[in-house]
C-alpha positions, 0 to 999 in steps of 0.5 A: 500500500502506498502512502499518500501525503501532501507534497507542499506545506499549507501556505495560507493557514499561517497568514491568518494565525498571526498577531498584527505587526508593529507597523500595522499597530502603528498604522492603526494608532495613527488612524485612531482619531479618524476611527473615533470621529467616524464612530461618533458620527455613526452614533449620531446617525443611529440616534436619528434613525427612529425620530426626527432631528431637532435643533440639537440633533442637527448640531450634533450631526454637523459637529460629528461631520466636522470632526471626521473631516478635521481628523481626515485632514490632519491624517492626510497632512501628517502623511504628506509631511512624512512623505515630504520629509517634514518640509511642509 
């Protein structure tokens, strides 16, 4: 009787069974202000799903949108400054 076995090791299993690298954790940390701002915006949107918006709700939505835009702008500016060597 002939033994049949795998000729190659499994290639894809190891990529899912690993912890994030230091570079990936740094990228998440840099993007955290954007993530937090987007969560706040989503929270504001969820609260308005079942009721009409009053003046305070509209203000909360506007502020949440502005925070998201500011966080994205800051992230983009930091990335641009890093690419330009800090000369920006």
